[in-house]
C-alpha positions as a printed NumPy array, in Angstrom:
array([[ 75.085, 427.871, 112.429],
       [ 77.346, 426.749, 115.227],
       [ 74.434, 425.275, 117.154],
       [ 73.406, 423.293, 114.085],
       [ 76.88 , 421.815, 113.728],
       [ 76.919, 420.872, 117.401],
       [ 73.522, 419.205, 117.027],
       [ 74.704, 417.175, 113.993],
       [ 77.868, 416.148, 115.816],
       [ 75.863, 414.921, 118.838],
       [ 73.458, 412.941, 116.647],
       [ 76.405, 411.335, 114.818],
       [ 78.1  , 410.469, 118.094],
       [ 74.94 , 408.823, 119.42 ],
       [ 74.513, 406.945, 116.11 ],
       [ 78.037, 405.503, 116.083],
       [ 77.783, 404.725, 119.783],
       [ 74.661, 402.679, 119.131],
       [ 76.388, 400.807, 116.287],
       [ 79.304, 399.957, 118.555],
       [ 76.934, 398.763, 121.268],
       [ 75.103, 396.64 , 118.727],
       [ 78.309, 395.047, 117.468],
       [ 79.53 , 394.272, 120.95 ],
       [ 76.332, 392.713, 122.273],
       [ 76.912, 389.204, 120.814],
       [ 78.397, 386.64 , 123.177],
       [ 81.698, 384.871, 122.526],
       [ 79.943, 381.733, 121.27 ],
       [ 77.628, 383.746, 118.983],
       [ 78.031, 385.485, 115.641],
       [ 76.19 , 388.492, 114.252],
       [ 74.128, 388.242, 111.07 ],
       [ 71.471, 390.662, 109.828],
       [ 71.415, 392.402, 113.191],
       [ 70.836, 389.109, 115.051],
       [ 73.207, 387.265, 117.386],
       [ 73.077, 383.612, 116.345],
       [ 74.643, 380.656, 118.184],
       [ 77.789, 379.306, 116.494],
       [ 78.081, 375.75 , 115.226],
       [ 80.37 , 373.312, 117.049],
       [ 83.738, 372.146, 115.615],
       [ 83.116, 369.671, 112.806],
       [ 79.993, 371.541, 111.653],
       [ 79.107, 374.574, 109.538],
       [ 76.071, 376.865, 109.262],
       [ 73.246, 375.414, 107.219],
       [ 70.786, 378.211, 107.998],
       [ 71.079, 381.291, 110.185],
       [ 68.906, 381.888, 113.185],
       [ 65.938, 384.275, 113.14 ],
       [ 63.825, 385.864, 115.811],
       [ 61.844, 382.638, 115.914],
       [ 64.348, 379.876, 115.008],
       [ 67.744, 378.642, 116.151],
       [ 70.853, 378.242, 114.   ],
       [ 70.829, 375.055, 111.936],
       [ 74.209, 373.277, 111.615],
       [ 75.373, 370.548, 109.243],
       [ 78.43 , 368.265, 109.565],
       [ 81.505, 368.836, 107.412],
       [ 81.565, 366.482, 104.458],
       [ 84.328, 365.001, 102.323],
       [ 87.8  , 366.449, 102.748],
       [ 86.64 , 369.44 , 104.802],
       [ 86.823, 370.389, 108.474],
       [ 86.117, 373.102, 111.045],
       [ 88.39 , 373.178, 114.071],
       [ 86.611, 375.842, 116.165],
       [ 83.081, 377.01 , 116.994],
       [ 82.092, 379.028, 113.95 ],
       [ 79.492, 380.884, 111.938],
       [ 80.892, 379.75 , 108.585],
       [ 78.581, 378.744, 105.724],
       [ 81.054, 376.068, 104.572],
       [ 83.837, 374.04 , 106.168],
       [ 87.507, 374.582, 105.274],
       [ 89.304, 372.278, 102.851],
       [ 91.727, 369.791, 104.386],
       [ 95.413, 370.5  , 103.74 ],
       [ 97.124, 368.238, 101.211],
       [100.617, 366.989, 102.129],
       [102.418, 367.457,  98.829],
       [105.422, 365.331,  97.875],
       [106.558, 368.336,  95.83 ],
       [107.168, 370.042,  99.172],
       [108.763, 366.794, 100.474],
       [105.859, 366.078, 102.803],
       [103.73 , 363.12 , 103.846],
       [100.668, 362.66 , 106.065],
       [101.419, 362.33 , 109.772],
       [ 97.809, 362.633, 110.985],
       [ 94.796, 362.356, 108.706],
       [ 92.221, 365.123, 108.434],
       [ 88.985, 364.697, 110.416],
       [ 85.762, 366.696, 110.604],
       [ 87.146, 368.843, 113.422],
       [ 90.908, 368.894, 112.711],
       [ 93.092, 369.608, 109.713],
       [ 95.713, 367.266, 108.245],
       [ 99.086, 367.251, 110.004],
       [102.021, 366.943, 107.596],
       [105.598, 365.855, 108.301],
       [108.804, 365.687, 106.21 ],
       [109.634, 362.67 , 104.091],
       [112.434, 360.38 , 105.287],
       [115.779, 362.137, 104.859],
       [114.254, 365.642, 105.008],
       [113.604, 368.208, 107.754],
       [110.956, 370.907, 108.158],
       [111.835, 374.53 , 107.416],
       [108.299, 375.972, 107.52 ],
       [106.086, 374.884, 110.419],
       [102.604, 376.239, 111.113],
       [100.403, 375.199, 114.024],
       [102.201, 371.9  , 114.491],
       [102.124, 370.949, 110.811],
       [105.   , 371.191, 108.346],
       [104.421, 373.197, 105.171],
       [107.831, 372.764, 103.484],
       [110.885, 370.553, 103.987],
       [114.418, 370.287, 102.569],
       [116.846, 367.379, 102.334],
       [119.348, 366.7  , 105.105],
       [122.884, 367.924, 104.437],
       [125.408, 365.332, 103.205],
       [128.746, 365.265, 105.005],
       [131.777, 365.357, 102.683],
       [134.81 , 363.026, 102.757],
       [136.97 , 363.977, 105.714],
       [133.887, 364.751, 107.784],
       [131.81 , 362.485, 110.028],
       [128.147, 362.725, 111.053],
       [128.258, 364.415, 114.454],
       [124.459, 364.49 , 114.797],
       [122.006, 362.701, 112.5  ],
       [119.273, 364.84 , 110.986],
       [115.736, 364.672, 112.354],
       [112.323, 365.822, 111.134],
       [112.981, 369.282, 112.615],
       [116.776, 369.607, 112.449],
       [119.478, 369.323, 109.784],
       [122.447, 366.938, 109.925],
       [125.552, 368.207, 111.765],
       [128.994, 367.417, 110.296],
       [132.441, 367.7  , 111.907],
       [136.037, 367.271, 110.672],
       [137.994, 364.111, 111.447],
       [141.149, 364.445, 113.555],
       [144.625, 363.729, 112.182],
       [145.275, 360.027, 111.685],
       [141.586, 359.274, 111.121],
       [139.286, 359.361, 108.113],
       [135.64 , 359.204, 107.031],
       [133.904, 358.946, 103.663],
       [131.241, 361.34 , 104.896],
       [128.779, 358.592, 105.772],
       [130.425, 357.444, 109.019],
       [129.171, 358.464, 112.457],
       [132.694, 358.165, 113.813],
       [136.074, 358.611, 112.138],
       [138.179, 355.466, 111.65 ],
       [141.9  , 354.958, 112.188],
       [144.067, 354.765, 109.073],
       [145.354, 351.26 , 108.247],
       [149.156, 351.125, 108.63 ],
       [150.927, 350.206, 105.386],
       [154.452, 348.73 , 105.522],
       [157.195, 349.62 , 103.05 ],
       [159.376, 346.738, 101.711],
       [162.158, 347.648, 104.152],
       [159.741, 347.835, 107.062],
       [158.153, 344.542, 106.008],
       [161.565, 342.835, 105.933],
       [162.329, 344.223, 109.361],
       [159.031, 342.882, 110.708],
       [159.721, 339.433, 109.203],
       [163.242, 339.364, 110.651],
       [161.955, 340.47 , 114.032],
       [159.397, 337.655, 113.973],
       [161.577, 334.878, 112.483],
       [164.993, 335.385, 114.107],
       [163.845, 334.702, 117.694],
       [162.159, 331.499, 116.511],
       [165.263, 330.359, 114.623],
       [167.511, 331.115, 117.591],
       [165.188, 329.203, 119.875],
       [165.274, 326.175, 117.541],
       [169.085, 326.329, 117.366],
       [169.21 , 326.513, 121.127],
       [167.062, 323.402, 121.485],
       [169.179, 321.566, 118.855],
       [172.445, 322.491, 120.575],
       [171.048, 321.452, 123.942],
       [169.931, 318.126, 122.477],
       [173.323, 317.561, 120.811],
       [175.241, 318.329, 123.984],
       [172.957, 316.088, 126.022],
       [173.242, 313.317, 123.452],
       [177.07 , 313.515, 123.369],
       [177.194, 313.571, 127.134],
       [175.041, 310.438, 127.294],
       [177.276, 308.656, 124.753],
       [180.434, 309.555, 126.643],
       [178.919, 308.325, 129.873],
       [177.92 , 305.03 , 128.254],
       [181.432, 304.542, 126.833],
       [182.967, 305.206, 130.215],
       [180.635, 302.659, 131.801],
       [181.739, 300.054, 129.217],
       [185.42 , 300.681, 129.835],
       [184.881, 300.383, 133.571],
       [183.001, 297.134, 133.079],
       [185.816, 295.63 , 130.953],
       [188.363, 296.682, 133.51 ],
       [186.476, 295.001, 136.301],
       [186.198, 291.773, 134.296],
       [189.907, 291.666, 133.51 ],
       [190.752, 292.339, 137.096],
       [188.726, 289.378, 138.266]])
């Protein structure tokens, strides 16, 4: 009984060993079908008919919106990915026979789900609130960064730099500014007028003195 079990175990081991050897005999650029190792089709093609002991694999090009990106033993090509606006996506690179569509976020959105260089889902960039400025604008792969304005500055949330507050004058301050601007001008004008008056009076007195001197000289002679 024991010898029979050992015999069955050995036969089973040899059987599974042969299966493993059979599976592992195909080369990297081949695929196994019906116990045969058939050559794969090149990227951009799919299997039209499998090889036999007497014939090679027959390949056909991908048609329509289909592609195959790697050597394969597929009976049909894969469907090209659609960049859906529902997922906030648009086409970055069109699908070809040997490469899938590459999608990217719509303007104002950034990718949150990327797969093999193509975006699968995007969300809208964050909006900065009043009192914040845009520290870093959002990109196709990164959200917007906001930061608080410092004291004495402001932003509506759409500025890339905070602005200084405009100074508003109270009535008293406005009067003080006007006085500070007008008084020096008035004093300067008064100074010029006084200087002119003094010079004018001095000239008149000098002329009168000259006349008196002239009369005196005439009377003397």
